[in-house]
Backbone bond lengths (Angstrom), bond angles and torsions (degrees), N, CA, C in turn:
res aa  C-N    CA-C-N  psi(-1)  N-CA   C-N-CA  omega(-1)  CA-C   N-CA-C  phi
1 L - - - 1.466 - - 1.527 110.99 -
2 D 1.335 117.10 -34.93 1.455 119.80 178.15 1.525 110.36 -64.21
3 K 1.319 117.58 -42.18 1.460 121.48 178.15 1.539 110.62 -67.78
4 F 1.309 116.17 -34.14 1.466 119.89 175.24 1.523 109.90 -64.99
5 A 1.331 116.85 -45.50 1.471 121.17 -178.65 1.518 111.14 -60.40
6 K 1.327 116.76 -33.11 1.459 121.02 -177.97 1.523 112.54 -90.52
7 G 1.330 116.84 5.66 1.452 120.72 175.11 1.515 115.37 82.89
8 E 1.324 117.72 8.08 1.465 120.33 179.94 1.529 111.60 -77.36
9 I 1.319 116.59 -20.27 1.462 122.44 174.96 1.526 107.41 -122.64
10 K 1.331 117.10 127.22 1.457 120.92 -178.28 1.526 112.20 -90.03
11 K 1.329 116.09 -41.58 1.470 120.47 -177.05 1.513 108.70 -132.33
12 L 1.324 115.05 121.00 1.463 120.54 -173.18 1.525 110.49 -134.63
13 I 1.321 115.49 135.15 1.463 122.89 174.30 1.522 108.20 -117.64
14 I 1.321 117.11 128.52 1.463 121.83 175.31 1.520 108.15 -125.67
15 T 1.322 116.50 123.26 1.463 120.63 176.32 1.521 108.47 -113.74
16 M 1.310 114.70 132.65 1.463 121.93 -176.56 1.516 109.81 -145.59
17 P 1.341 117.42 157.07 1.468 119.93 176.16 1.525 111.19 -70.15
18 P 1.331 116.98 162.52 1.469 119.99 179.84 1.518 111.71 -65.03
19 Q 1.323 115.77 151.14 1.467 123.54 175.64 1.533 113.01 60.09
20 H 1.325 115.49 37.64 1.461 119.70 176.58 1.531 112.03 -120.27
21 G 1.330 117.94 19.29 1.452 120.90 171.50 1.511 116.43 87.52
22 K 1.342 117.20 11.81 1.470 118.42 -176.85 1.525 112.14 -65.37
23 S 1.324 117.79 -41.50 1.461 120.31 -179.35 1.525 111.78 -71.78
24 E 1.319 117.03 -35.30 1.464 119.83 178.82 1.522 110.66 -60.62
25 G 1.324 115.83 -42.74 1.458 119.26 -179.91 1.508 113.34 -77.78
26 S 1.338 116.94 -43.45 1.467 121.21 -169.43 1.523 114.72 -89.37
27 S 1.324 117.26 -34.18 1.464 119.91 -171.71 1.522 113.72 -113.00
28 R 1.320 117.69 -5.46 1.462 120.82 175.97 1.536 110.73 -117.11
29 R 1.330 116.26 -62.75 1.466 119.91 -176.64 1.528 112.20 -69.77
30 L 1.318 117.21 -41.42 1.463 120.19 -175.69 1.534 112.87 -61.37
31 P 1.344 120.33 -50.96 1.473 119.11 179.81 1.529 112.59 -59.18
32 A 1.338 116.23 -40.51 1.467 119.29 178.47 1.523 110.41 -62.55
33 Y 1.315 116.71 -39.98 1.464 121.56 179.66 1.522 111.27 -66.38
34 I 1.332 116.73 -44.39 1.462 120.36 179.83 1.534 110.71 -61.09
35 L 1.325 117.36 -43.16 1.464 120.33 178.88 1.523 111.47 -69.11
36 G 1.333 116.43 -23.75 1.454 119.23 176.67 1.515 111.99 -71.88
37 I 1.327 116.59 -43.57 1.464 119.41 -177.82 1.525 111.84 -84.09
38 N 1.332 117.06 -19.55 1.464 120.78 176.93 1.531 109.41 -149.79
39 P 1.325 117.48 86.73 1.479 120.88 -176.02 1.516 114.46 -68.62
40 D 1.335 118.06 -1.93 1.461 120.79 176.95 1.530 112.38 -91.80
41 K 1.313 117.83 -1.95 1.462 121.02 -179.45 1.528 110.62 -71.94
42 K 1.324 115.23 139.40 1.467 121.64 175.19 1.524 107.57 -106.10
43 I 1.324 114.93 114.77 1.466 121.97 -171.69 1.523 110.26 -114.07
44 A 1.309 116.16 143.81 1.472 121.70 171.00 1.518 108.38 -125.24
45 V 1.321 115.80 134.99 1.469 122.66 176.86 1.521 107.78 -119.21
46 S 1.322 116.64 126.70 1.462 120.15 -178.72 1.515 110.71 -126.05
47 S 1.339 114.72 153.36 1.452 121.68 175.44 1.527 107.86 -148.06
48 Y 1.334 116.70 -170.40 1.462 119.67 -170.82 1.519 113.98 -68.50
49 N 1.338 118.65 -21.27 1.466 118.97 172.51 1.524 109.87 -150.06
50 T 1.318 116.48 168.45 1.454 122.01 -175.25 1.519 112.01 -64.48
51 T 1.328 117.01 -38.32 1.465 120.91 -178.36 1.520 111.28 -60.32
52 F 1.332 116.10 -46.02 1.458 119.68 -178.25 1.523 110.83 -70.26
53 A 1.338 117.14 -39.08 1.458 120.45 177.85 1.526 110.83 -63.24
54 S 1.329 117.09 -38.61 1.461 121.07 178.89 1.518 111.65 -66.89
55 K 1.312 116.52 -30.45 1.468 119.65 176.34 1.534 110.08 -63.83
56 F 1.317 117.28 -41.32 1.462 119.97 174.86 1.528 109.84 -58.90
57 N 1.335 115.48 -43.49 1.464 120.71 -179.59 1.528 110.82 -56.34
58 R 1.316 116.61 -49.19 1.469 120.26 -178.43 1.526 111.66 -65.18
59 D 1.324 116.63 -38.71 1.463 119.95 179.15 1.527 111.37 -64.61
60 I 1.341 116.85 -39.41 1.464 120.86 178.18 1.530 109.76 -64.61
61 Q 1.329 117.00 -41.45 1.465 120.37 177.52 1.525 110.73 -59.56
62 R 1.326 117.05 -42.66 1.469 120.26 -178.95 1.524 110.93 -62.42
63 I 1.327 116.71 -37.67 1.472 119.96 178.59 1.524 109.88 -65.24
64 I 1.340 116.55 -47.21 1.465 120.99 -177.86 1.524 111.59 -63.22
65 E 1.331 117.02 -29.98 1.460 120.90 -176.12 1.527 113.81 -86.04
66 T 1.327 118.39 1.96 1.458 120.29 178.47 1.522 110.68 -76.99
67 P 1.330 118.68 148.31 1.474 121.31 177.32 1.537 112.66 -59.02
68 T 1.319 116.77 -36.00 1.461 120.08 179.91 1.523 110.82 -61.64
69 Y 1.333 116.29 -45.50 1.466 120.49 178.77 1.526 110.52 -62.31
70 A 1.320 116.93 -42.52 1.466 120.77 -179.27 1.520 111.40 -62.23
71 N 1.318 117.13 -34.91 1.462 120.49 178.76 1.528 111.35 -69.27
72 I 1.329 116.68 -35.51 1.466 120.61 -178.07 1.526 111.02 -81.38
73 F 1.348 115.97 -41.20 1.469 120.93 -176.40 1.532 109.77 -124.32
74 P 1.326 118.47 75.39 1.473 120.80 -175.22 1.529 114.32 -67.47
75 D 1.326 117.76 -17.33 1.471 119.95 -178.59 1.529 112.97 -87.08
76 T 1.310 116.63 -2.66 1.465 120.46 -178.59 1.524 109.24 -115.33
77 S 1.328 116.19 109.37 1.466 120.75 179.96 1.520 109.37 -145.20
78 L 1.317 115.99 160.51 1.462 122.14 -175.90 1.527 110.46 -118.19
79 N 1.310 115.16 163.38 1.453 121.17 175.15 1.526 109.79 -58.36
80 K 1.318 116.66 139.79 1.470 120.38 179.96 1.527 111.79 -72.16
81 K 1.326 116.34 -20.66 1.460 120.44 -178.48 1.523 110.14 -111.94
82 N 1.315 115.61 157.66 1.458 120.33 172.33 1.526 108.37 -78.00
83 V 1.316 116.21 122.41 1.458 121.30 -175.29 1.521 108.57 -128.59
84 A 1.324 116.60 127.67 1.465 121.14 -177.96 1.518 112.99 -107.41
85 T 1.339 117.38 -9.37 1.464 120.42 -177.99 1.517 110.57 -101.80
86 I 1.334 115.87 172.03 1.463 120.90 -178.16 1.523 111.93 -93.00
87 N 1.327 117.69 10.72 1.459 120.94 -179.48 1.518 112.37 -78.94
88 S 1.310 117.02 -10.50 1.453 121.62 179.73 1.523 108.26 -148.21
89 W 1.337 116.42 -175.71 1.460 119.78 177.90 1.526 108.96 -67.58
90 L 1.323 115.59 120.43 1.466 120.55 -175.55 1.526 111.85 -64.53
91 K 1.314 114.41 142.87 1.462 120.43 172.70 1.526 108.15 -160.69
92 N 1.312 116.42 102.20 1.450 121.64 175.81 1.521 108.55 -148.96
93 S 1.316 117.34 -172.05 1.467 120.14 -174.15 1.523 112.97 -74.81
94 H 1.334 117.57 -9.48 1.462 120.58 -179.75 1.529 113.17 -108.05
95 E 1.335 116.48 -24.08 1.458 119.03 -174.40 1.521 110.31 -158.91
96 F 1.327 115.42 145.24 1.459 119.02 169.97 1.529 109.49 -144.53
97 E 1.350 114.81 155.16 1.455 122.11 179.00 1.524 109.44 -119.77
98 V 1.327 116.13 146.92 1.456 120.93 176.82 1.529 108.37 -81.85
99 I 1.326 116.46 128.95 1.463 121.53 -176.98 1.536 110.96 -60.40
100 N 1.320 115.54 131.56 1.465 123.77 177.33 1.528 113.71 63.83
101 Q 1.330 116.39 18.02 1.459 121.22 176.38 1.527 107.59 -131.18
102 I 1.327 116.49 172.19 1.462 118.41 179.92 1.528 112.15 -99.44
103 G 1.327 116.57 -2.52 1.458 120.42 -177.64 1.512 112.97 -87.03
104 G 1.316 114.62 171.97 1.454 121.32 178.49 1.508 109.76 171.25
105 L 1.319 115.59 -170.21 1.459 120.47 -176.43 1.522 110.56 -140.57
106 K 1.318 115.20 139.69 1.461 121.94 176.62 1.521 107.98 -125.64
107 S 1.322 116.65 134.10 1.460 120.97 175.47 1.518 109.10 -105.86
108 V 1.326 115.85 142.64 1.461 119.99 -176.54 1.525 109.23 -147.90
109 G 1.307 115.58 138.32 1.448 119.98 175.50 1.518 111.02 -78.26
110 R 1.309 116.12 158.28 1.464 121.13 177.24 1.522 110.36 -53.26
111 G 1.312 116.02 128.40 1.447 120.77 -177.96 1.513 114.28 91.17
112 G 1.352 116.68 -8.03 1.453 120.46 -178.93 1.512 112.59 -75.20
113 A 1.340 115.02 164.15 1.465 121.07 -176.20 1.522 111.15 -84.67
114 L 1.335 115.51 145.66 1.461 122.70 172.68 1.527 110.35 -125.10
115 T 1.316 116.12 18.97 1.463 122.03 -176.85 1.526 110.72 -57.84
116 G 1.341 115.18 134.04 1.457 120.37 178.12 1.499 114.12 77.79
117 N 1.323 117.48 8.60 1.455 121.30 -178.01 1.524 110.70 -123.52
118 P 1.349 118.34 91.01 1.460 119.13 174.02 1.527 109.65 -64.10
119 I 1.321 116.85 138.49 1.453 121.48 -173.16 1.526 110.78 -115.61
120 D 1.338 115.70 127.82 1.463 120.92 173.84 1.523 111.47 -88.16
121 V 1.338 116.12 -37.14 1.469 121.65 -178.84 1.523 108.58 -134.99
122 M 1.324 116.77 120.21 1.464 122.05 178.74 1.518 108.92 -111.63
123 I 1.343 115.77 121.08 1.461 121.58 179.71 1.525 108.63 -114.85
124 M 1.334 116.73 121.47 1.463 122.01 -178.86 1.521 109.04 -116.56
125 D 1.315 115.90 112.00 1.466 122.33 -173.23 1.532 109.40 -120.42
126 D 1.323 116.23 119.65 1.472 121.61 176.83 1.529 111.79 50.63
127 L 1.319 116.16 69.13 1.460 120.87 178.65 1.521 112.37 -74.72
128 Y 1.326 116.51 -10.94 1.466 121.56 176.15 1.522 107.65 -116.02
129 K 1.319 116.22 129.91 1.462 120.65 -173.75 1.515 112.13 -68.84
130 D 1.329 117.10 -42.96 1.455 119.97 -173.51 1.530 109.76 -158.90
131 Y 1.317 115.33 -172.95 1.460 121.62 -176.96 1.531 111.13 -61.89
132 M 1.338 116.72 -38.29 1.462 120.47 -178.64 1.523 110.62 -64.08
133 E 1.339 116.90 -43.84 1.461 119.50 178.40 1.519 111.31 -66.35
134 G 1.330 116.50 -42.29 1.454 120.31 -179.63 1.513 113.00 -62.12
135 N 1.329 116.83 -26.62 1.461 121.10 -179.25 1.521 112.85 -98.20
136 S 1.319 116.92 8.61 1.462 120.77 176.93 1.524 109.74 -92.58
137 P 1.336 118.87 115.34 1.470 120.45 177.39 1.523 112.53 -58.11
138 I 1.339 117.01 -33.79 1.462 120.78 -179.03 1.526 110.66 -66.14
139 I 1.340 116.43 -45.76 1.457 119.75 -179.12 1.527 110.81 -69.84
140 R 1.318 117.51 -39.83 1.466 119.51 177.82 1.530 110.45 -60.23
141 E 1.313 116.23 -40.07 1.463 120.07 178.96 1.526 110.96 -68.00
142 S 1.341 116.40 -38.69 1.463 119.71 -179.62 1.527 110.94 -66.98
143 V 1.331 117.20 -35.80 1.467 120.43 176.96 1.526 110.21 -64.18
144 W 1.329 116.43 -44.22 1.463 120.28 179.23 1.531 111.09 -63.98
145 D 1.333 116.68 -42.87 1.462 120.78 178.72 1.532 110.93 -62.46
146 W 1.340 116.20 -42.63 1.468 120.49 179.38 1.523 110.58 -63.94
147 Y 1.324 116.49 -41.22 1.460 119.80 -179.91 1.531 111.54 -65.04
148 T 1.320 116.68 -44.84 1.464 119.95 -175.22 1.529 113.39 -78.80
149 S 1.340 117.61 -30.73 1.465 120.02 -174.51 1.524 113.71 -100.72
150 V 1.331 118.11 -20.68 1.464 120.86 -178.74 1.531 110.98 -113.27
151 V 1.326 115.93 -61.21 1.470 119.60 -175.82 1.521 111.47 -60.24
152 S 1.319 116.69 -52.26 1.465 120.28 -174.43 1.520 112.77 -61.37
153 T 1.337 117.28 -29.36 1.463 120.09 -177.69 1.525 112.55 -76.04
154 R 1.338 118.03 -13.38 1.463 120.93 -179.60 1.524 111.97 -97.81
155 L 1.333 117.51 1.28 1.466 121.83 -177.00 1.515 110.59 -97.66
156 H 1.332 116.51 155.85 1.458 122.08 176.99 1.534 108.99 -123.44
157 N 1.321 116.59 -175.44 1.466 120.89 -173.84 1.524 113.50 -57.64
158 D 1.325 117.35 -35.60 1.466 121.01 -176.17 1.528 113.21 -99.26
159 S 1.323 117.33 6.30 1.464 119.77 -179.73 1.526 111.18 -64.75
160 Q 1.334 114.42 149.20 1.466 121.55 176.44 1.530 109.42 -112.70
161 Q 1.326 115.20 150.35 1.461 120.33 178.86 1.523 110.34 -134.02
162 L 1.316 115.21 136.93 1.464 121.51 175.74 1.525 108.49 -127.69
163 I 1.314 116.40 123.30 1.463 122.29 173.20 1.515 107.10 -110.94
164 V 1.312 116.84 123.08 1.463 120.35 179.48 1.518 108.40 -139.36
165 F 1.311 116.22 115.41 1.465 118.53 173.78 1.527 111.69 -165.58
166 T 1.306 113.31 167.90 1.456 121.98 174.60 1.526 107.93 -78.46
167 R 1.311 116.48 133.37 1.465 119.69 -179.15 1.531 110.61 -72.70
168 W 1.336 114.88 139.84 1.458 120.89 177.41 1.524 111.83 -120.24
169 H 1.323 116.37 -28.62 1.459 119.22 -173.47 1.523 108.86 -156.33
170 E 1.323 115.95 150.37 1.461 120.50 -178.61 1.529 113.02 -67.81
171 D 1.351 117.05 -17.95 1.464 121.49 -178.42 1.525 111.18 -106.54
172 D 1.340 117.51 24.63 1.460 119.18 175.85 1.531 109.15 -75.87
173 L 1.325 117.58 -173.11 1.463 121.08 -176.16 1.527 111.28 -57.66
174 I 1.321 116.47 -43.96 1.467 119.71 178.82 1.514 110.30 -63.87
175 G 1.330 116.94 -43.42 1.455 121.03 -179.76 1.527 112.11 -60.11
176 R 1.318 116.53 -39.73 1.465 119.23 -179.68 1.529 111.45 -67.99
177 L 1.321 116.53 -38.87 1.462 119.30 176.34 1.526 110.45 -64.19
178 E 1.339 115.65 -37.74 1.467 119.45 177.83 1.525 110.73 -66.51
179 Q 1.326 116.97 -40.15 1.463 120.27 179.42 1.524 111.68 -62.63
180 L 1.322 116.41 -28.94 1.463 120.87 178.61 1.529 112.09 -82.65
181 G 1.324 116.37 -1.12 1.454 120.44 -179.87 1.512 113.54 73.58
182 K 1.345 116.70 28.69 1.460 120.93 -175.27 1.524 113.74 -99.87
183 V 1.336 118.39 3.03 1.464 121.00 -171.01 1.517 111.01 -122.67
184 K 1.335 115.82 132.54 1.457 121.50 175.26 1.522 108.90 -120.04
185 T 1.326 117.19 118.56 1.458 121.76 177.45 1.521 109.36 -77.18
186 I 1.334 116.40 130.23 1.463 120.75 179.24 1.521 110.16 -112.68
187 T 1.311 115.60 147.22 1.462 121.96 179.30 1.518 112.02 -120.06
188 D 1.334 116.62 -8.16 1.468 122.10 179.73 1.522 107.56 -136.63
189 I 1.322 117.36 127.30 1.456 121.26 -175.81 1.521 111.28 -61.37
190 E 1.322 117.55 -24.27 1.460 120.16 179.53 1.528 111.82 -69.45
191 E 1.344 116.67 -15.87 1.464 119.58 179.29 1.524 112.11 -62.16
192 I 1.326 117.29 -25.00 1.463 118.94 -178.91 1.521 111.34 -66.87
193 H 1.334 117.28 -21.87 1.463 120.27 -179.49 1.527 111.71 -90.05
194 T 1.332 116.86 -18.66 1.463 120.10 -175.51 1.525 113.39 -109.70
195 T 1.331 117.13 -12.68 1.461 121.08 -178.11 1.523 110.28 -96.62
196 E 1.304 115.71 127.90 1.463 120.01 177.43 1.526 109.05 -94.42
197 L 1.330 115.10 113.93 1.457 121.04 178.72 1.523 109.87 -103.51
198 K 1.322 115.57 147.18 1.454 120.18 171.11 1.527 108.73 -75.72
199 H 1.319 117.23 167.51 1.459 120.94 -174.43 1.515 112.98 -62.04
200 D 1.349 117.84 -22.56 1.456 120.52 -177.09 1.528 112.75 -107.28
201 E 1.331 117.49 17.43 1.465 120.90 -179.05 1.530 110.79 -105.40
202 W 1.335 114.77 155.48 1.456 122.55 -172.29 1.535 111.82 -122.45
203 F 1.327 115.11 149.98 1.460 121.36 164.52 1.529 107.76 -93.36
204 K 1.324 116.08 143.18 1.468 120.76 178.81 1.516 110.35 -132.09
205 V 1.343 115.04 138.81 1.459 122.50 174.07 1.521 107.67 -127.26
206 N 1.332 116.56 129.64 1.463 121.01 177.78 1.522 110.12 -118.03
207 F 1.327 116.06 128.36 1.458 121.36 176.33 1.532 108.90 -108.72
208 E 1.313 116.45 113.05 1.463 121.46 179.50 1.530 110.22 -78.67
209 A 1.323 116.67 143.09 1.460 119.93 176.84 1.528 110.06 -63.80
210 I 1.334 116.18 -44.83 1.464 122.47 173.20 1.525 106.97 -114.79
211 K 1.299 117.20 119.97 1.459 121.15 -175.58 1.531 111.04 -63.40
212 E 1.334 115.73 119.54 1.458 121.39 178.09 1.534 112.11 -114.75
213 S 1.318 115.87 -26.09 1.464 120.16 -179.92 1.529 110.01 -87.62
214 E 1.318 115.25 175.23 1.456 120.67 -179.76 1.528 110.62 -70.07
215 P 1.335 118.37 152.08 1.468 120.85 176.46 1.531 111.22 -59.22
216 T 1.319 116.37 142.79 1.462 122.15 178.65 1.529 109.02 -133.57
217 P 1.331 118.09 165.09 1.468 119.39 176.33 1.523 113.31 -58.24
218 I 1.350 117.36 -34.94 1.462 119.98 178.82 1.525 111.21 -74.70
219 D 1.322 117.04 -38.69 1.471 121.94 -179.54 1.526 108.70 -131.28
220 P 1.336 117.44 86.27 1.470 121.38 -172.99 1.527 115.10 -80.52
221 R 1.314 118.44 8.81 1.471 119.69 179.63 1.526 111.67 -60.91
222 E 1.304 114.67 149.68 1.458 120.18 172.18 1.529 108.93 -80.36
223 K 1.316 116.52 158.33 1.460 120.84 179.64 1.530 110.49 -57.96
224 G 1.332 114.56 137.12 1.459 120.55 178.38 1.506 114.53 93.27
225 Q 1.341 118.19 -7.32 1.456 120.43 -178.93 1.531 111.08 -86.52
226 P 1.349 117.90 141.14 1.469 120.73 177.54 1.521 110.88 -76.65
227 L 1.323 116.22 159.09 1.463 121.84 -177.31 1.529 111.86 -74.14
228 W 1.334 117.03 -39.57 1.471 121.72 -176.90 1.528 107.32 -141.49
229 A 1.304 114.85 79.24 1.467 120.83 -170.14 1.526 113.21 -60.96
230 S 1.330 118.22 -36.94 1.458 120.56 -177.25 1.525 112.38 -69.68
231 K 1.327 116.18 -21.74 1.464 120.81 -179.88 1.527 111.51 -102.73
232 H 1.333 116.33 -40.82 1.462 121.90 -178.87 1.537 107.92 -133.54
233 S 1.308 114.68 96.25 1.465 120.27 -174.33 1.522 111.45 -68.83
234 L 1.317 115.22 160.95 1.458 120.57 178.32 1.527 110.44 -59.92
235 E 1.325 116.93 -39.48 1.465 120.96 -179.96 1.533 110.56 -62.00
236 K 1.329 116.36 -42.55 1.466 121.03 179.27 1.525 110.52 -63.93
237 L 1.325 116.71 -43.16 1.459 120.73 -178.98 1.525 111.22 -66.34
238 I 1.313 116.66 -42.09 1.469 120.46 178.75 1.523 110.53 -62.28
239 S 1.341 116.14 -38.49 1.459 120.22 177.99 1.525 110.62 -62.45
240 S 1.341 117.03 -41.69 1.463 120.92 177.74 1.525 110.72 -64.77
241 K 1.299 116.29 -38.10 1.468 120.91 179.95 1.517 110.88 -65.03
242 E 1.324 116.62 -40.75 1.463 120.61 -178.51 1.521 111.91 -67.99
243 M 1.336 117.11 -28.30 1.461 120.84 -179.51 1.527 111.78 -71.13
244 D 1.349 117.49 -38.48 1.465 120.66 -178.67 1.527 107.97 -160.70
245 I 1.307 116.48 96.61 1.465 120.59 -174.21 1.518 111.90 -67.07
246 E 1.344 118.55 -33.40 1.467 120.56 -179.74 1.521 110.95 -65.64
247 K 1.335 116.64 -48.53 1.459 120.16 178.55 1.523 110.64 -63.94
248 F 1.318 116.98 -37.17 1.458 120.29 -179.23 1.526 110.64 -62.34
249 K 1.321 116.88 -43.15 1.465 119.85 -179.65 1.527 110.86 -64.35
250 C 1.333 116.39 -35.91 1.471 119.77 176.66 1.522 110.99 -69.62
251 L 1.327 115.67 -61.02 1.450 121.62 -169.53 1.514 113.32 -71.74
252 Y 1.317 116.59 -42.44 1.458 119.85 -170.52 1.522 114.44 -101.33
253 Q 1.320 117.37 -24.55 1.460 119.37 -177.70 1.526 113.04 -107.78
254 G 1.340 116.89 -7.56 1.458 119.66 179.95 1.523 111.82 66.97
255 D 1.329 116.47 30.92 1.467 121.49 -175.21 1.524 109.84 -131.40
256 P 1.333 117.52 70.01 1.467 119.54 -179.74 1.521 111.34 -68.07
257 Q 1.303 115.93 136.28 1.455 121.21 179.16 1.523 109.67 -132.23
258 S 1.292 115.49 145.96 1.455 120.88 177.54 1.526 109.68 -66.58
259 A 1.329 116.60 130.45 1.455 119.89 177.16 1.517 110.48 -63.05
260 E 1.346 117.23 -35.34 1.452 120.22 177.71 1.519 111.00 -64.48
261 G 1.340 115.13 -41.61 1.453 118.49 179.22 1.523 111.71 -63.72
262 M 1.350 116.00 -38.76 1.462 119.12 179.36 1.509 111.02 -66.90
263 M 1.350 117.06 -35.59 1.469 120.16 179.01 1.529 109.69 -68.09
């Protein structure tokens, strides 16, 4: 995420199990950090609905308004009042602007409009609400249509994109990009300096709840170790796996598989 914030990575996919801090790092701390180091950036944060996306917006505002943040990034500040009109620096639950800068942040629910808003950094967090949505062909298609017809049209040559969510289905947004051959999984952060990607290709990092693959520089755990033992113990994860192995592989291992294929 630090390399993404500094522009060293243009397109990044991170898949992680639920309740492992992905949104805290990617959709709360990261936007605040990017606006701190470059207050002219125009950022959009999206999620499965407007209410949840607006919650990210408010959380980012709270971070920026802390004294600690002001000491580190004195050039990035927000209006002291909630303002919904264009007569002053905007600050509401859907959008805010950085005072005396051209940057700011807009939150939008899946399917929402981004018309008139060129985007420098697009962050897409949990575009599917739950297992039922992830397994709905209609919703999966609507997410793809929204991405290709709305999101992509607001991006420019130097725009950055971050997709971060728990996998629900092999044909979700990440799965479709993989099917098009647009995704390269990396295991060493140094690969970003040695791998030549085309403008429409992505780097992907997957963190398994229980380590099944070989140790890598990005994830040096030994096989069988949990990702966050103090929060989600190995015993708890194994219990979840025993209850429904298919869902576990999707949600916790980032490895969605077709039930028909498994049969």
